TILUM-534409 format. One record per residue: residue number from 1; residue in one letter; z, y, x of N, C-alpha, C in turn. Coordinates in steps of 0.05 Angstrom, whole numbers, always signed. Example, Ala and Ser with C-alpha at 12.3 -4.5 7.8 and 13.67 -1.06 7.14 Angstrom:
2
<nuti><num>1</num><residuo>A</residuo><n_zz>+156</n_zz><n_yy>-114</n_yy><n_xx>+264</n_xx><ca_zz>+156</ca_zz><ca_yy>-90</ca_yy><ca_xx>+246</ca_xx><c_zz>+156</c_zz><c_yy>-66</c_yy><c_xx>+264</c_xx></nuti>
<nuti><num>2</num><residuo>S</residuo><n_zz>+142</n_zz><n_yy>-45</n_yy><n_xx>+257</n_xx><ca_zz>+143</ca_zz><ca_yy>-21</ca_yy><ca_xx>+273</ca_xx><c_zz>+157</c_zz><c_yy>+1</c_yy><c_xx>+258</c_xx></nuti>
END
This chain:
59
<nuti><num>1</num><residuo>X</residuo><n_zz>+2555</n_zz><n_yy>-895</n_yy><n_xx>+5411</n_xx><ca_zz>+2534</ca_zz><ca_yy>-902</ca_yy><ca_xx>+5429</ca_xx><c_zz>+2540</c_zz><c_yy>-930</c_yy><c_xx>+5441</c_xx></nuti>
<nuti><num>2</num><residuo>X</residuo><n_zz>+2520</n_zz><n_yy>-945</n_yy><n_xx>+5446</n_xx><ca_zz>+2523</ca_zz><ca_yy>-972</ca_yy><ca_xx>+5457</ca_xx><c_zz>+2527</c_zz><c_yy>-971</c_yy><c_xx>+5487</c_xx></nuti>
<nuti><num>3</num><residuo>X</residuo><n_zz>+2548</n_zz><n_yy>-983</n_yy><n_xx>+5496</n_xx><ca_zz>+2552</ca_zz><ca_yy>-984</ca_yy><ca_xx>+5525</ca_xx><c_zz>+2533</c_zz><c_yy>-1004</c_yy><c_xx>+5537</c_xx></nuti>
<nuti><num>4</num><residuo>X</residuo><n_zz>+2525</n_zz><n_yy>-999</n_yy><n_xx>+5562</n_xx><ca_zz>+2505</ca_zz><ca_yy>-1016</ca_yy><ca_xx>+5575</ca_xx><c_zz>+2515</c_zz><c_yy>-1045</c_yy><c_xx>+5578</c_xx></nuti>
<nuti><num>5</num><residuo>X</residuo><n_zz>+2541</n_zz><n_yy>-1048</n_yy><n_xx>+5583</n_xx><ca_zz>+2551</ca_zz><ca_yy>-1075</ca_yy><ca_xx>+5588</ca_xx><c_zz>+2552</c_zz><c_yy>-1092</c_yy><c_xx>+5562</c_xx></nuti>
<nuti><num>6</num><residuo>X</residuo><n_zz>+2549</n_zz><n_yy>-1080</n_yy><n_xx>+5539</n_xx><ca_zz>+2550</ca_zz><ca_yy>-1096</ca_yy><ca_xx>+5514</ca_xx><c_zz>+2523</c_zz><c_yy>-1109</c_yy><c_xx>+5508</c_xx></nuti>
<nuti><num>7</num><residuo>X</residuo><n_zz>+2501</n_zz><n_yy>-1100</n_yy><n_xx>+5520</n_xx><ca_zz>+2475</ca_zz><ca_yy>-1111</ca_yy><ca_xx>+5516</ca_xx><c_zz>+2471</c_zz><c_yy>-1134</c_yy><c_xx>+5535</c_xx></nuti>
<nuti><num>8</num><residuo>X</residuo><n_zz>+2463</n_zz><n_yy>-1157</n_yy><n_xx>+5525</n_xx><ca_zz>+2456</ca_zz><ca_yy>-1179</ca_yy><ca_xx>+5542</ca_xx><c_zz>+2427</c_zz><c_yy>-1178</c_yy><c_xx>+5549</c_xx></nuti>
<nuti><num>9</num><residuo>X</residuo><n_zz>+2418</n_zz><n_yy>-1196</n_yy><n_xx>+5567</n_xx><ca_zz>+2389</ca_zz><ca_yy>-1195</ca_yy><ca_xx>+5574</ca_xx><c_zz>+2371</c_zz><c_yy>-1202</c_yy><c_xx>+5551</c_xx></nuti>
<nuti><num>10</num><residuo>X</residuo><n_zz>+2379</n_zz><n_yy>-1217</n_yy><n_xx>+5532</n_xx><ca_zz>+2362</ca_zz><ca_yy>-1225</ca_yy><ca_xx>+5510</ca_xx><c_zz>+2360</c_zz><c_yy>-1204</c_yy><c_xx>+5488</c_xx></nuti>
<nuti><num>11</num><residuo>X</residuo><n_zz>+2378</n_zz><n_yy>-1184</n_yy><n_xx>+5488</n_xx><ca_zz>+2377</ca_zz><ca_yy>-1163</ca_yy><ca_xx>+5467</ca_xx><c_zz>+2354</c_zz><c_yy>-1144</c_yy><c_xx>+5471</c_xx></nuti>
<nuti><num>12</num><residuo>X</residuo><n_zz>+2343</n_zz><n_yy>-1135</n_yy><n_xx>+5448</n_xx><ca_zz>+2320</ca_zz><ca_yy>-1117</ca_yy><ca_xx>+5448</ca_xx><c_zz>+2329</c_zz><c_yy>-1092</c_yy><c_xx>+5433</c_xx></nuti>
<nuti><num>13</num><residuo>X</residuo><n_zz>+2322</n_zz><n_yy>-1069</n_yy><n_xx>+5444</n_xx><ca_zz>+2328</ca_zz><ca_yy>-1043</ca_yy><ca_xx>+5431</ca_xx><c_zz>+2301</c_zz><c_yy>-1029</c_yy><c_xx>+5426</c_xx></nuti>
<nuti><num>14</num><residuo>X</residuo><n_zz>+2301</n_zz><n_yy>-1010</n_yy><n_xx>+5407</n_xx><ca_zz>+2275</ca_zz><ca_yy>-997</ca_yy><ca_xx>+5401</ca_xx><c_zz>+2264</c_zz><c_yy>-981</c_yy><c_xx>+5424</c_xx></nuti>
<nuti><num>15</num><residuo>X</residuo><n_zz>+2280</n_zz><n_yy>-968</n_yy><n_xx>+5439</n_xx><ca_zz>+2271</ca_zz><ca_yy>-953</ca_yy><ca_xx>+5462</ca_xx><c_zz>+2254</c_zz><c_yy>-929</c_yy><c_xx>+5456</c_xx></nuti>
<nuti><num>16</num><residuo>X</residuo><n_zz>+2238</n_zz><n_yy>-921</n_yy><n_xx>+5475</n_xx><ca_zz>+2221</ca_zz><ca_yy>-898</ca_yy><ca_xx>+5473</ca_xx><c_zz>+2199</c_zz><c_yy>-901</c_yy><c_xx>+5452</c_xx></nuti>
<nuti><num>17</num><residuo>X</residuo><n_zz>+2187</n_zz><n_yy>-924</n_yy><n_xx>+5450</n_xx><ca_zz>+2166</ca_zz><ca_yy>-929</ca_yy><ca_xx>+5431</ca_xx><c_zz>+2177</c_zz><c_yy>-926</c_yy><c_xx>+5402</c_xx></nuti>
<nuti><num>18</num><residuo>X</residuo><n_zz>+2200</n_zz><n_yy>-937</n_yy><n_xx>+5396</n_xx><ca_zz>+2212</ca_zz><ca_yy>-934</ca_yy><ca_xx>+5370</ca_xx><c_zz>+2218</c_zz><c_yy>-905</c_yy><c_xx>+5363</c_xx></nuti>
<nuti><num>19</num><residuo>X</residuo><n_zz>+2228</n_zz><n_yy>-890</n_yy><n_xx>+5383</n_xx><ca_zz>+2233</ca_zz><ca_yy>-862</ca_yy><ca_xx>+5378</ca_xx><c_zz>+2207</c_zz><c_yy>-847</c_yy><c_xx>+5372</c_xx></nuti>
<nuti><num>20</num><residuo>X</residuo><n_zz>+2187</n_zz><n_yy>-852</n_yy><n_xx>+5388</n_xx><ca_zz>+2161</ca_zz><ca_yy>-838</ca_yy><ca_xx>+5384</ca_xx><c_zz>+2149</c_zz><c_yy>-845</c_yy><c_xx>+5356</c_xx></nuti>
<nuti><num>21</num><residuo>X</residuo><n_zz>+2151</n_zz><n_yy>-869</n_yy><n_xx>+5348</n_xx><ca_zz>+2141</ca_zz><ca_yy>-877</ca_yy><ca_xx>+5321</ca_xx><c_zz>+2156</c_zz><c_yy>-862</c_yy><c_xx>+5299</c_xx></nuti>
<nuti><num>22</num><residuo>X</residuo><n_zz>+2182</n_zz><n_yy>-861</n_yy><n_xx>+5301</n_xx><ca_zz>+2198</ca_zz><ca_yy>-847</ca_yy><ca_xx>+5281</ca_xx><c_zz>+2192</c_zz><c_yy>-817</c_yy><c_xx>+5282</c_xx></nuti>
<nuti><num>23</num><residuo>X</residuo><n_zz>+2190</n_zz><n_yy>-806</n_yy><n_xx>+5306</n_xx><ca_zz>+2183</ca_zz><ca_yy>-777</ca_yy><ca_xx>+5308</ca_xx><c_zz>+2156</c_zz><c_yy>-771</c_yy><c_xx>+5296</c_xx></nuti>
<nuti><num>24</num><residuo>X</residuo><n_zz>+2136</n_zz><n_yy>-788</n_yy><n_xx>+5301</n_xx><ca_zz>+2109</ca_zz><ca_yy>-784</ca_yy><ca_xx>+5290</ca_xx><c_zz>+2110</c_zz><c_yy>-786</c_yy><c_xx>+5259</c_xx></nuti>
<nuti><num>25</num><residuo>X</residuo><n_zz>+2125</n_zz><n_yy>-805</n_yy><n_xx>+5249</n_xx><ca_zz>+2128</ca_zz><ca_yy>-807</ca_yy><ca_xx>+5219</ca_xx><c_zz>+2141</c_zz><c_yy>-782</c_yy><c_xx>+5208</c_xx></nuti>
<nuti><num>26</num><residuo>X</residuo><n_zz>+2161</n_zz><n_yy>-772</n_yy><n_xx>+5221</n_xx><ca_zz>+2174</ca_zz><ca_yy>-747</ca_yy><ca_xx>+5212</ca_xx><c_zz>+2155</c_zz><c_yy>-723</c_yy><c_xx>+5213</c_xx></nuti>
<nuti><num>27</num><residuo>X</residuo><n_zz>+2139</n_zz><n_yy>-721</n_yy><n_xx>+5234</n_xx><ca_zz>+2120</ca_zz><ca_yy>-700</ca_yy><ca_xx>+5235</ca_xx><c_zz>+2098</c_zz><c_yy>-702</c_yy><c_xx>+5214</c_xx></nuti>
<nuti><num>28</num><residuo>X</residuo><n_zz>+2089</n_zz><n_yy>-727</n_yy><n_xx>+5209</n_xx><ca_zz>+2069</ca_zz><ca_yy>-731</ca_yy><ca_xx>+5187</ca_xx><c_zz>+2081</c_zz><c_yy>-724</c_yy><c_xx>+5160</c_xx></nuti>
<nuti><num>29</num><residuo>X</residuo><n_zz>+2106</n_zz><n_yy>-731</n_yy><n_xx>+5155</n_xx><ca_zz>+2119</ca_zz><ca_yy>-724</ca_yy><ca_xx>+5130</ca_xx><c_zz>+2121</c_zz><c_yy>-694</c_yy><c_xx>+5127</c_xx></nuti>
<nuti><num>30</num><residuo>X</residuo><n_zz>+2129</n_zz><n_yy>-680</n_yy><n_xx>+5148</n_xx><ca_zz>+2131</ca_zz><ca_yy>-651</ca_yy><ca_xx>+5148</ca_xx><c_zz>+2104</c_zz><c_yy>-638</c_yy><c_xx>+5141</c_xx></nuti>
<nuti><num>31</num><residuo>X</residuo><n_zz>+2082</n_zz><n_yy>-648</n_yy><n_xx>+5154</n_xx><ca_zz>+2056</ca_zz><ca_yy>-637</ca_yy><ca_xx>+5148</ca_xx><c_zz>+2047</c_zz><c_yy>-642</c_yy><c_xx>+5120</c_xx></nuti>
<nuti><num>32</num><residuo>X</residuo><n_zz>+2053</n_zz><n_yy>-666</n_yy><n_xx>+5109</n_xx><ca_zz>+2045</ca_zz><ca_yy>-673</ca_yy><ca_xx>+5082</ca_xx><c_zz>+2060</c_zz><c_yy>-656</c_yy><c_xx>+5061</c_xx></nuti>
<nuti><num>33</num><residuo>X</residuo><n_zz>+2086</n_zz><n_yy>-651</n_yy><n_xx>+5066</n_xx><ca_zz>+2101</ca_zz><ca_yy>-634</ca_yy><ca_xx>+5047</ca_xx><c_zz>+2091</c_zz><c_yy>-605</c_yy><c_xx>+5049</c_xx></nuti>
<nuti><num>34</num><residuo>X</residuo><n_zz>+2084</n_zz><n_yy>-596</n_yy><n_xx>+5073</n_xx><ca_zz>+2074</ca_zz><ca_yy>-569</ca_yy><ca_xx>+5076</ca_xx><c_zz>+2047</c_zz><c_yy>-566</c_yy><c_xx>+5061</c_xx></nuti>
<nuti><num>35</num><residuo>X</residuo><n_zz>+2030</n_zz><n_yy>-586</n_yy><n_xx>+5063</n_xx><ca_zz>+2004</ca_zz><ca_yy>-585</ca_yy><ca_xx>+5049</ca_xx><c_zz>+2008</c_zz><c_yy>-587</c_yy><c_xx>+5019</c_xx></nuti>
<nuti><num>36</num><residuo>X</residuo><n_zz>+2027</n_zz><n_yy>-604</n_yy><n_xx>+5010</n_xx><ca_zz>+2032</ca_zz><ca_yy>-607</ca_yy><ca_xx>+4982</ca_xx><c_zz>+2042</c_zz><c_yy>-581</c_yy><c_xx>+4969</c_xx></nuti>
<nuti><num>37</num><residuo>X</residuo><n_zz>+2060</n_zz><n_yy>-567</n_yy><n_xx>+4983</n_xx><ca_zz>+2070</ca_zz><ca_yy>-541</ca_yy><ca_xx>+4973</ca_xx><c_zz>+2047</c_zz><c_yy>-521</c_yy><c_xx>+4971</c_xx></nuti>
<nuti><num>38</num><residuo>X</residuo><n_zz>+2029</n_zz><n_yy>-521</n_yy><n_xx>+4990</n_xx><ca_zz>+2006</ca_zz><ca_yy>-503</ca_yy><ca_xx>+4989</ca_xx><c_zz>+1988</c_zz><c_yy>-509</c_yy><c_xx>+4965</c_xx></nuti>
<nuti><num>39</num><residuo>X</residuo><n_zz>+1983</n_zz><n_yy>-534</n_yy><n_xx>+4960</n_xx><ca_zz>+1966</ca_zz><ca_yy>-542</ca_yy><ca_xx>+4938</ca_xx><c_zz>+1980</c_zz><c_yy>-535</c_yy><c_xx>+4911</c_xx></nuti>
<nuti><num>40</num><residuo>X</residuo><n_zz>+2005</n_zz><n_yy>-540</n_yy><n_xx>+4909</n_xx><ca_zz>+2020</ca_zz><ca_yy>-535</ca_yy><ca_xx>+4884</ca_xx><c_zz>+2021</c_zz><c_yy>-505</c_yy><c_xx>+4878</c_xx></nuti>
<nuti><num>41</num><residuo>X</residuo><n_zz>+2023</n_zz><n_yy>-489</n_yy><n_xx>+4899</n_xx><ca_zz>+2024</ca_zz><ca_yy>-460</ca_yy><ca_xx>+4895</ca_xx><c_zz>+1998</c_zz><c_yy>-449</c_yy><c_xx>+4885</c_xx></nuti>
<nuti><num>42</num><residuo>X</residuo><n_zz>+1976</n_zz><n_yy>-463</n_yy><n_xx>+4888</n_xx><ca_zz>+1950</ca_zz><ca_yy>-454</ca_yy><ca_xx>+4877</ca_xx><c_zz>+1947</c_zz><c_yy>-458</c_yy><c_xx>+4847</c_xx></nuti>
<nuti><num>43</num><residuo>X</residuo><n_zz>+1964</n_zz><n_yy>-475</n_yy><n_xx>+4835</n_xx><ca_zz>+1962</ca_zz><ca_yy>-481</ca_yy><ca_xx>+4807</ca_xx><c_zz>+1973</c_zz><c_yy>-457</c_yy><c_xx>+4791</c_xx></nuti>
<nuti><num>44</num><residuo>X</residuo><n_zz>+1956</n_zz><n_yy>-448</n_yy><n_xx>+4772</n_xx><ca_zz>+1964</ca_zz><ca_yy>-426</ca_yy><ca_xx>+4755</ca_xx><c_zz>+1975</c_zz><c_yy>-437</c_yy><c_xx>+4729</c_xx></nuti>
<nuti><num>45</num><residuo>X</residuo><n_zz>+2000</n_zz><n_yy>-431</n_yy><n_xx>+4723</n_xx><ca_zz>+2013</ca_zz><ca_yy>-440</ca_yy><ca_xx>+4698</ca_xx><c_zz>+2013</c_zz><c_yy>-416</c_yy><c_xx>+4679</c_xx></nuti>
<nuti><num>46</num><residuo>X</residuo><n_zz>+2003</n_zz><n_yy>-419</n_yy><n_xx>+4655</n_xx><ca_zz>+2003</ca_zz><ca_yy>-397</ca_yy><ca_xx>+4636</ca_xx><c_zz>+2032</c_zz><c_yy>-390</c_yy><c_xx>+4628</c_xx></nuti>
<nuti><num>47</num><residuo>X</residuo><n_zz>+2036</n_zz><n_yy>-364</n_yy><n_xx>+4622</n_xx><ca_zz>+2063</ca_zz><ca_yy>-356</ca_yy><ca_xx>+4613</ca_xx><c_zz>+2067</c_zz><c_yy>-362</c_yy><c_xx>+4584</c_xx></nuti>
<nuti><num>48</num><residuo>X</residuo><n_zz>+2091</n_zz><n_yy>-360</n_yy><n_xx>+4574</n_xx><ca_zz>+2097</ca_zz><ca_yy>-365</ca_yy><ca_xx>+4546</ca_xx><c_zz>+2081</c_zz><c_yy>-346</c_yy><c_xx>+4528</c_xx></nuti>
<nuti><num>49</num><residuo>X</residuo><n_zz>+2078</n_zz><n_yy>-320</n_yy><n_xx>+4536</n_xx><ca_zz>+2064</ca_zz><ca_yy>-301</ca_yy><ca_xx>+4520</ca_xx><c_zz>+2034</c_zz><c_yy>-309</c_yy><c_xx>+4517</c_xx></nuti>
<nuti><num>50</num><residuo>X</residuo><n_zz>+2023</n_zz><n_yy>-318</n_yy><n_xx>+4539</n_xx><ca_zz>+1995</ca_zz><ca_yy>-326</ca_yy><ca_xx>+4538</ca_xx><c_zz>+1991</c_zz><c_yy>-351</c_yy><c_xx>+4520</c_xx></nuti>
<nuti><num>51</num><residuo>X</residuo><n_zz>+2010</n_zz><n_yy>-369</n_yy><n_xx>+4520</n_xx><ca_zz>+2008</ca_zz><ca_yy>-393</ca_yy><ca_xx>+4503</ca_xx><c_zz>+2010</c_zz><c_yy>-385</c_yy><c_xx>+4474</c_xx></nuti>
<nuti><num>52</num><residuo>X</residuo><n_zz>+2029</n_zz><n_yy>-367</n_yy><n_xx>+4468</n_xx><ca_zz>+2032</ca_zz><ca_yy>-357</ca_yy><ca_xx>+4440</ca_xx><c_zz>+2006</c_zz><c_yy>-343</c_yy><c_xx>+4430</c_xx></nuti>
<nuti><num>53</num><residuo>X</residuo><n_zz>+1995</n_zz><n_yy>-328</n_yy><n_xx>+4448</n_xx><ca_zz>+1970</ca_zz><ca_yy>-313</ca_yy><ca_xx>+4440</ca_xx><c_zz>+1947</c_zz><c_yy>-332</c_yy><c_xx>+4436</c_xx></nuti>
<nuti><num>54</num><residuo>X</residuo><n_zz>+1945</n_zz><n_yy>-353</n_yy><n_xx>+4452</n_xx><ca_zz>+1924</ca_zz><ca_yy>-373</ca_yy><ca_xx>+4448</ca_xx><c_zz>+1927</c_zz><c_yy>-387</c_yy><c_xx>+4421</c_xx></nuti>
<nuti><num>55</num><residuo>X</residuo><n_zz>+1952</n_zz><n_yy>-392</n_yy><n_xx>+4413</n_xx><ca_zz>+1956</ca_zz><ca_yy>-406</ca_yy><ca_xx>+4388</ca_xx><c_zz>+1949</c_zz><c_yy>-388</c_yy><c_xx>+4364</c_xx></nuti>
<nuti><num>56</num><residuo>X</residuo><n_zz>+1953</n_zz><n_yy>-362</n_yy><n_xx>+4366</n_xx><ca_zz>+1947</ca_zz><ca_yy>-344</ca_yy><ca_xx>+4344</ca_xx><c_zz>+1917</c_zz><c_yy>-340</c_yy><c_xx>+4340</c_xx></nuti>
<nuti><num>57</num><residuo>X</residuo><n_zz>+1902</n_zz><n_yy>-338</n_yy><n_xx>+4362</n_xx><ca_zz>+1873</ca_zz><ca_yy>-333</ca_yy><ca_xx>+4359</ca_xx><c_zz>+1859</c_zz><c_yy>-360</c_yy><c_xx>+4356</c_xx></nuti>
<nuti><num>58</num><residuo>X</residuo><n_zz>+1842</n_zz><n_yy>-362</n_yy><n_xx>+4336</n_xx><ca_zz>+1827</ca_zz><ca_yy>-387</ca_yy><ca_xx>+4332</ca_xx><c_zz>+1805</c_zz><c_yy>-390</c_yy><c_xx>+4352</c_xx></nuti>
<nuti><num>59</num><residuo>X</residuo><n_zz>+1799</n_zz><n_yy>-415</n_yy><n_xx>+4359</n_xx><ca_zz>+1776</ca_zz><ca_yy>-421</ca_yy><ca_xx>+4377</ca_xx><c_zz>+1785</c_zz><c_yy>-424</c_yy><c_xx>+4404</c_xx></nuti>
END
């Protein structure tokens, strides 16, 4: 952790605004991953047996 005496008056730190921006980006990423997992789970992938059966039957 940075000691208070090591910062001079001209130094700038991210502060509360920087923390809130990073926290909001983390929350947005969490929500996007959650939504993506839900959408991917809706995809139906045919099994190997179904694929073999489709190849055998014409049309």
